[in-house]
C-alpha positions as CSV (number, residue, x, y, z in Angstrom):
1,X,-158.9,-14.6,26.7
2,X,-158.5,-14.2,30.4
3,X,-155.9,-12.4,32.4
4,X,-154.4,-15.8,33.3
5,X,-153.6,-16.6,29.6
6,X,-149.9,-16.4,28.8
7,X,-149.4,-14.7,25.5
8,X,-145.7,-15.2,25.2
9,X,-144.5,-18.8,25.6
10,X,-140.8,-18.6,24.9
11,X,-137.9,-17.0,23.0
12,X,-137.3,-18.3,19.5
13,X,-134.1,-16.5,18.7
14,X,-131.8,-13.6,19.7
15,X,-130.1,-11.6,16.9
16,X,-126.4,-11.0,17.4
17,X,-124.8,-8.4,15.2
18,X,-121.5,-8.8,13.4
19,X,-119.3,-6.9,10.9
20,X,-117.6,-10.1,9.6
21,X,-120.0,-13.0,9.1
22,X,-117.4,-15.6,8.2
23,X,-115.3,-14.7,11.2
24,X,-118.4,-14.9,13.5
25,X,-119.4,-18.2,11.9
26,X,-116.0,-19.6,12.8
27,X,-116.3,-18.2,16.4
28,X,-119.8,-19.5,17.2
29,X,-119.3,-22.8,15.3
30,X,-115.7,-23.8,15.9
31,X,-114.6,-21.9,18.9
32,X,-117.8,-22.2,20.9
33,X,-118.8,-25.5,19.3
34,X,-122.4,-24.6,18.7
35,X,-124.4,-26.5,16.0
36,X,-124.8,-24.4,12.9
37,X,-128.3,-24.8,11.5
38,X,-128.3,-22.1,8.8
39,X,-125.6,-20.3,6.9
40,X,-126.7,-18.0,4.1
41,X,-123.8,-15.7,3.5
42,X,-125.6,-14.1,0.6
43,X,-128.5,-13.2,2.9
44,X,-126.1,-12.0,5.6
45,X,-126.9,-14.4,8.4
46,X,-126.2,-17.7,10.1
47,X,-128.0,-19.5,12.9
48,X,-126.6,-21.6,15.8
49,X,-128.5,-23.8,18.1
50,X,-128.0,-23.7,21.9
51,X,-130.6,-26.3,22.9
52,X,-133.4,-24.0,23.8
53,X,-132.8,-20.9,21.7
54,X,-131.3,-20.0,18.4
55,X,-128.6,-17.4,18.1
56,X,-129.1,-15.6,14.8
57,X,-125.8,-14.0,13.8
58,X,-126.5,-11.2,11.4
59,X,-124.5,-8.6,9.5
60,X,-126.8,-5.8,10.5
61,X,-125.3,-3.1,8.3
62,X,-125.7,-5.3,5.2
63,X,-129.3,-5.8,6.2
64,X,-129.9,-2.0,6.4
65,X,-129.6,-1.7,10.2
66,X,-127.0,-0.3,12.5
67,X,-124.4,-2.5,14.1
68,X,-124.8,-2.4,17.9
69,X,-122.9,-5.0,20.0
70,X,-125.1,-6.5,22.7
71,X,-123.6,-5.5,26.0
72,X,-126.2,-6.9,28.4
73,X,-125.1,-10.4,27.6
74,X,-126.4,-13.8,26.7
75,X,-126.1,-16.5,29.4
76,X,-125.1,-19.8,27.7
77,X,-125.9,-22.8,29.9
78,X,-123.0,-25.2,30.6
79,X,-122.7,-28.1,33.0
80,X,-119.3,-27.0,34.4
81,X,-118.2,-23.3,34.0
82,X,-114.6,-23.9,35.0
83,X,-114.0,-26.8,32.6
84,X,-115.7,-25.0,29.7
85,X,-113.8,-21.8,30.5
86,X,-110.5,-23.7,30.4
87,X,-111.4,-25.3,27.0
88,X,-112.4,-21.9,25.6
89,X,-109.3,-20.2,26.9
90,X,-107.2,-22.9,25.1
91,X,-109.1,-21.9,22.0
92,X,-108.1,-18.2,22.5
93,X,-111.2,-16.8,24.3
94,X,-110.3,-14.0,26.7
95,X,-112.5,-13.7,29.8
96,X,-113.3,-10.4,31.4
97,X,-112.7,-11.4,35.1
98,X,-112.5,-14.3,37.4
99,X,-115.5,-16.7,37.4
100,X,-118.3,-15.3,39.6
101,X,-120.0,-17.4,42.3
102,X,-123.2,-15.6,43.1
103,X,-124.4,-18.1,45.8
104,X,-126.8,-19.8,43.3
105,X,-124.8,-19.9,40.1
106,X,-121.3,-19.7,38.5
107,X,-120.8,-17.2,35.6
108,X,-117.8,-16.3,33.4
109,X,-118.1,-13.3,31.1
110,X,-116.4,-12.9,27.7
111,X,-117.0,-11.2,24.3
112,X,-117.3,-12.5,20.8
113,X,-115.1,-10.9,18.1
114,X,-117.6,-8.1,17.5
115,X,-117.9,-7.1,21.2
116,X,-121.2,-8.9,22.0
117,X,-121.2,-9.9,25.6
118,X,-121.6,-13.6,26.3
119,X,-121.3,-15.6,29.5
120,X,-120.9,-19.2,30.6
121,X,-123.6,-19.9,33.2
122,X,-124.5,-22.8,35.5
123,X,-127.1,-22.6,38.2
124,X,-126.3,-25.0,41.0
125,X,-129.0,-24.0,43.6
126,X,-132.7,-24.2,43.0
127,X,-134.6,-21.1,41.9
128,X,-136.3,-19.2,44.7
129,X,-140.1,-19.6,44.9
130,X,-142.1,-17.4,42.7
131,X,-143.6,-14.3,44.3
């Protein structure tokens, strides 16, 4: 192995903690419209596909861990932040602020029913060159 060998090649899943798995399944599957690939209520988790990463929604306390909402956020790629935001608002999602325009992307921040921070994200400008 040389220094140029990349050991980590991707992210397979991110765990998202919940206190109420059926309610979380409804939110991620119906409200957000994500494809559910696994739902094992007796094993305290469900998985949803985003296209390039799986969201593993877990009842952490029933798995022997502490429930800690993710506050740093998961950026969910969408083609049109404003249109997707409008659809989600019609479905009852409350957004934290106005949609951000950073000069390279649009972002709209909201929370799931357990307080995990999520955001709609669309990059409209190319990434800067790597340094």
